[in-house]
Every structure is written in structure tokens, then in C-alpha cells.
N, C-alpha and C positions, 0 to 999 in steps of 0.2 A: 154175284154169286159168293159163299164164303169160301173159306180156304180150305175146310175139309172138301166141299168139293173141287176144290180146284189140282189139289192132289192126288185124288182118285178119277180124275179124269185123262182120255187121253192127250198123247204129246199133242197131237195136233187142236185138237180142241184148247189145252192151254196157251198153243201160240195164238190160235185165232183172237184168244182172250187178251191176250197179252198186246198184240198189236192193235186191239180197239182202245184199251188201255193207254197206248203210245199217243195216236189218233186225239185222242182227248186230255190227254195232258199236252200236248202239240198246239193244238189248233182249239181246242173247246174251253176249256180251264183258262182264267182268269184273260179272257177276250180284250178287253178294254183296260190293261194295266199299263200304266206311265212308264214307259221305259226310253227315256232321252237318248240318243245315241254320244257316246261319252267322244271327246275331242282323240284324236292322235297323240302318243305319247312325246311329249319334245325332248325327251332323251334319249330317242329310237337311234340307231344305228345311222342312217341319212339326216334326220331331222335337228341333230344336235350339229352336225358339221353348219349348218347356214348359218347366218346372222340373226341376232336375237329378234329385232324388230321382224324379220320375215319368218322364223320359225312361229310367232304367234299367228301368222297367218295361215302356214302351212296346215297345222292342228287342225285346222275347220275344213280341210279337202275333202272329207268324205261328203260330210255336209254339204258341200258347194256340188258336188257332183252329181247329188241325190234330187237338189232343187233344177240342176240344170235339165237333169231327165224329165223333170217334169215338165219345165218349159217349153223343151223340144217333144211331149206329150200334148199341149196345149196346141203349139204350132202347126202337130200333125191332125188335131181335131180340126183347128180351123181354115184347114184344106179341103174338107168335106164341100160339097154344096149346101146341105142340108142343116140347119141347126148346129150350127157353127162353132157359138158361142159353148152351147152344151154338151157337144159330142168333144170339146177341148177341154172344157172345165172340169167337168166328172172325171173323166178317167185321171186328170192331173194332181186329183185331190188325193188319192190311196197313196200316190206316189209321193208327195210329199208327209202323207201323214207314218212312213214307213219309219221316219226322224224321230218318230215319241210313241207311238204304238204299233209294232210291228203286226202282231196278229190281228187286229182290226181293221190294218192297210190291207191284207189280204183275202179278208173277206169283202172290205168295200171295193176292194177291184173287181171282183165277182159281179159285185151287185151293180157297180158301173159297167162292165161289160153287157148285163142284161139290159141295162138302161139302154146303151148306144147300139144293142142290136136291135130294140124296139124302135128306135129314132131312125135309124138307119137303113135298116133292113139286113146287114149282115152282122152275123154273132163277131167274127173278128176282123173289125172295120183297124185301120193305121193307129188309132188313137187306142182304143180299148187292146190292142194286141202289141204294140211298146209299153202297155202302162200293165200288164198282164205280165210279162217278159222283166220286165224293171221290177216289181214289188214283189214277186216269187226269188229274184236273185239277191236284193237286199235283207229280204226276213230271212234266206239262207244264211247269209253272210253273219244274221244277227244271231239266229239261233244254234240250230245243229243239223249236221245232215240227216238226220232222222225226220226233221222238219220238212226239209227240201223235199223227199221222196214223197212224203204226205201230200203237199202243193203239188207237187206232177200228176200224182193220182187223181186227185178230185179236179186238178183243170182237165185232162183229159176223161174221164168219167163224163165233166161237166159239160164238155164239148161235143161229144158223143151223143150224149142225153139230149142235148138240144136240137142238134141234127139230125134227129131220128135214124140214128145208127150209120150215116155216112160220116164216117170220120176223114174224108177228104180233104176239110176246109181245116179241122183241127192239127193233122198231121205235121204242119210246118210248124205250127205255133209249139207241139209237141218235141220235136225234135230238137228246134232251136233253146227252146227253155232245157228239154235233158242236156244238152250240151253245158250252157252254163250252169245248170246248178251242178253237174259233174263238176266243172273246174272250182267251184265254189267249195264244194266238199272236198276235194283232195287239197287245196290251199287249206282250207280248215283244219283239216285230220294231221297233216303237218303241223301247223302253227300248235295245234293242241300236243302233238310229240312232241315237238321242240320245249315247250312249255315242261311237259313231264319229265323231260330230260334233267332240264336245269334244274328244277325241282331235286330230281335224283341226286345230281352233283353236288346240289349243297348241301341235302342230307348228308351224305357220304363225305364230305368234305368236313362237316361236323362232328360225325363221329368219328374220322381218321384224327384229328385234333382230341377229341375227346379220349381215345383211347391212347394217343401219345402222352397225354397229360398222365392217366393213371399209369401207363408204363413207367414214365418218369419219376409216379410219386412209389411207386413199387421199390424201382431202384434206389429212392435214395432212405427209401424205409428201411431196405437190407443194410445199407450203408451205415444208419445209426445203428443198426440193433449190432453190426461189428463196434462200435463206438462205447455204445451204453452196455453191451453184455460185457467187455474189457471190465470199465471203471467199475460197475457190480460185483463182478468176481474179485476185484482186489479187495473191495470192500468186505466182502462175506471173508474171505481169507484173512484179512485184517483184525476183524471181528473177532474169529476164531482162534488166534494165537494172540490177542492184544492179553486174555488173561494171563497166560504164561510167562509174559514179561515182567510180573509185578509181583512178588513174593508174598502170598498169605491176603490176595485180594478180599476186599469185604464180596460179600456176599449179592448186594445190591449192583454191585459191577460188573459182577459175573452174568447176573443176568440182565443187564444191558445191552452186554454184547451178544449174548446169545439170542433176544429180541432182532438186534441191529442184524445180525447173520438172516436171522429166519425171515426179517423184512428184505433185504437184500436177494435172496436165494427165491423168495415168491415174486419178487418182481421180476427176476429175472426169466424164472420161470414163466410169468405172463408177458412178457415182452417175444420169448420165443413161441408161444402160442401165437399172439396175434401175428406174428411174421408167418409164421405158418398157414395163417389165411391168403396173405396177399403173395405169397414165395410160388413162381410156375413148378409143377409137378417135376418138369426135367431141369430147372437151376439146380447148381453144383456153386458151393460157397468157395469162394476163392481161399486157397492158403495162405497168399502172400497178404502182408498186413496193407491197411487201407493207405493209400501216397498224403502225403503233407506237402507244404510248401516246400519243405527241406527235398522234396524230389524234384520241385518244378525246374531245375537246370539239366539232369536226366531229360527232361521233357522237351525241354528247349533243344538240346543236344539231336534229338531223334527229329525233331521240325526242321532244323536244319538242315539234315542228311537227305531231306524232300527236295531242296532248294529253296524253302523261304529265309529270306533275309531278315532277322531277330534281333532285338535288343531290349535288354531286362533292365529298369532301373527301379531302385529301392530308394525311399525315403523315409525317414523316419527313424526309432530304435528299433531293430529288428529284437522281437521276443515270442516266447512261444504263445502260441493264441489254443485255447480251446479245439480239440479233435475235430471237432465237427465245423466249426470255420476252416477249419485248414482244409479238411477235406473238401469242401465245397466250394473254397477258393479255387482249389487245385483242378476241381474238375467244370469249373468256369472259366478257367485259363484255358484249359485243354479244348472244350468245345468252341471257344472264339480261334482258338487256332485252325481247330479243324475247317473252321467256315472259310478262315481266310485262303485256307489252301482250296478249298472247292470255289468259292465266290470271286476271289481276286486271285488266280494264278498272277505268278511274278513279281506281286508285291513284295513291301516290307512290312515287318509288323512288329509294334512296340509296346511291350508290356510293363507295366507302372503298378510299384507296390507302395503304399505309403500306411507307415506303420503310426497311428494318432495315438492318444490318450483313451477314445472312445472304439475307438476299435480298428478297423483294416478298410482301406480305401484299395479298390484295383479299379483298373484303365488299363484296355486292351484298343489297339485303334493299329489299322492296316489302311497303306495304299492302296490307290486305284489299282483295275488289273493290266499286268503289262505283259508284251511279249505276244505270242500266235496261239495260244494256249484258251481255248473259249470257257468262258467259266461252266461250274457243274449246276443245273437245274438243283432246286433244292426246296420241300416244304415250310421251313423255319419253325423245324421242330426243335431243335438246338439253342433257339431265344426261349421258346416254351419252356425247355429244360431249365435253362437258366432264372428264370423269374421264379420256378418253383423254386429252386435254392436260396434262392433271396428272401421270400417271403416267406421260409421255412424260419429264416433267423432273425426277421423282422427289418430286413433291411432295405435297400431302395437301389432300383435298378433304371440306368436309360439307356437304348438302344437307338441307333439310328445312323443314318448317312453324314458326312464331312463334306465341306463345301470342296474338296478336291476331288469327290468321288472316292474317298473308300469309304469305310464302317466304323463307328467305335461305338465302344461298351464300355461302359463308367456301371462301378457298383462300390457301396459300400456295405460294410455289415460290420453291427453294432458288438462291440465285447464289452460285457462290464469288469468294470475296474478289479484288479486282485491286490495282494497283498504280495509283493516282492517278485516279481517274475524269474522265473531263470534266465540268466542269459542263454544264446544258443550261440554256435561257434559260426563264424562266415567260411565263407570261400576258401581263405586264407588258411584257415584251422584256429585262429586267432579266437577268444572270445569276445563278445560283442558287450561290453562294459557298459555303455550306454543303456543297453536293453535292461540291464538290471538297476540300475539306477533311476532310468526315466529322466535325464537330465542332460541330455546331449542325444543330437540326432546323426545320424551319418545319412550319407549319399553313394550309394554301389551303381554304379554301371557297367554293365558287360555286352560287349556287343559280339555277332556273329552273323559270320555271312555261309551261302547257302552253297552247298557242296558241289 
């Protein structure tokens, strides 16, 4: 039947045609396909709890059950008075065949029923009765519920036709097999539903992590815009004002400054255009400047008010770093302390800053949770954001649990060496001359307790 005829036919006709196609797909096509029954998953919820040696044997439990059923059918055939050997062996063969060729085993069971009926005089003698039920159950478990329905209908139709319209003998088989196949179908549907839910949860988790990653990158892009836009604006203003600082500047110099200003303005315009693509419609740029490591003391004070005991240790020559590095370092410390509050309530935290010639070393470590407050659940998105910031600056980061049950985050942000870094005032208000000369190290330790 062509596709055009299928579309123009009645719904009943299409339903009947679909049913016939299902029968051919399940029980007529590729009847002799070799499909061995796989062993159980050794990592299952129950099997993985067993010892290694026992686990290797338990995975073959389905095969042992099928072969045991074939042995029972064999014994049932031997109970017959006539043709004991054939009445036991012939029905047992299809049962064993379900391990390798399930569809062929069903048709073999039908032929074995006819064979035993001719020899014994009864269509459903004990051996053929048991063999037919076992074969249908195993094949249904190995295929799908629709196949179970087709096997049950064909068996019922076969019994009614052979018994010349008297279904009284086939009725017990139909009742028992219907109950068994219904149980198998329910278990199979439940297993497929659980598998689908697992797949959906995995996809949802992946999409959530991807969305979180994109949101973090967008946040970094906004913050970088504030940093870069400030410097590009300064370059443009200085390039415009530079010719007026020199009397009678040569035309080449004026043209050079004009070109510098035009390039700076063009770069700033392009930066704003690109940022507009990743910025949400409801996003409002902050009025306050982006924080740096100079605002770290205020962050620690706020954290101490929540009850988290914090300690800050600074080693090396404190100096002013590029704004992007200081902003990322501040955000990393902020997220690490937030994680300590959520996942380790009652613990203490230690923040270490190490100024070295090649960059900035950063380490935040907290102890194990203490007290009666339970840790809050989290999805690990904070760690993802930290890694994104570190990767943006070509740095390195490690994160993991400590031996005492706490957690540690170690980061190194490389900073190219610059000529004559400006000194920064310390908390006491004095200038750090070691930061300016680079020939001395300082160690600053600040401790604070919870409120």
C-alpha cells in the first residue's frame, strides 16, 4: 500500500494496517536474528554490594533461570507414559533457544506444541503448556510489550483453531500467560520510564551547567567592559589633549594623536556593541566602581558579621595589579567565602594572598563544619565560575577537600612584570616601599572572630 493510499484511507483501516505492520516487525521479520541474552550489569544497586567472586556468578542469573526452566520442562515431558524422551526434549529446546534467538524460539515453541499434541493426543500437555508460558514470558522480557500482546493473541487463536472452536482447554493457558505477560509488561514499562527519567535528568543537568557557564561568562564580560572601557576612555582623552600640551607640535605628531584617539573610540564602540549582545535586557550597569583587593577588608568584615571566623595573611611585596586581575581575585575570594558559609557552617576560613614577581597567589581554605547547623545543598556552580575567571587570565586553579574534612581553593594568576609599580598604602596608612622597589617582602596577618 502506497503512502498516498494510507493518507486517504479511513482511521480504522490505518489502525488495522499499523497493527499488521507491527506484527510483521515484531514476529515475522528477522526471525532467526542472533541476539544473545546479555549478563546483568555488575554495577547494579544490589550486585555491586556483593563480593567480587560472587558478583561474577550472579550476573549470569537470568541464563541459569532459563536453563532451569528448560530442565523442568524436560522433567515434565519424562512424566508422560508415551514417548517420554521426545515429549521432554522437543519442548525444552525452544525454552533454551530464548537465550540466543528469542523470536525463533516462540515459533519453535508453537511447532513443539503441535508435535507433542500429535504424539500425546492432547494439545496442551504439561511439557508443552509449561514451555509455551516460559517462552512467551522470556521473549516478552527481551523485546517490548507490543510483542507480548501479539504472542498472546496468536497463542489464543492457535489454541481455539486447533481445538475446533472449544476454548476450554486453552483457557487456563490464556489466563495464566495473560497474567504473567501483564506483570512483565508493567515491569518493562516501569524500567523504560526510569531510564527515560534518568536520561532527562542527565540532559537537564548538562543544560543547567551550560547555562550557568554562559551566565558566568556574561558576568565576566560585563565586568571586563567596565575595566577596559575605563582605560580606553582615558587613552582617547589623553590622545585628544596631548597636542595642546606642546607648543607648535608638528603635523605628524598631531595626526598620530588623532589616529590614536580614533582607534580608541572605535575600539570602545565595538566593545559596547559586543557587550550588548551578551547583556540581558533587564540588566542595569552598577553605579559603583568594580571592587579590587583594596576592598577585601570590607568583604571580610561583612563575612565576620555572619559568624564566620576569618583570617587574612598577606605575603610578599604588596603592589597594585592590573584591574582585571584584582577584580577576578576579589570575586574568587568572595565566592570561596560564600561557599564556606553554605557548606561549612561554624567553620573558620583563612585567606592567603601571595605577591610574587610572576603574579598573584591566592588560597582560601576552610575547616570542617561545626555546630548544629546543617550545610546547605549546592550545585557546584561557584567552582565553575572560579575556573572560568582563572582560565580567562591564563591562570591555574585547584580545588578539593582537605585531610581534616575542610575544603581548599588554590589559585595562581600570572601578571606580566611592569616597570616601576606604584606603591599601595597598607591598612595602617603607610606606603609599602617594598612594593615599589621589589627587593623586600612583607607579611601581614589579620584575624577576626565571628559576631
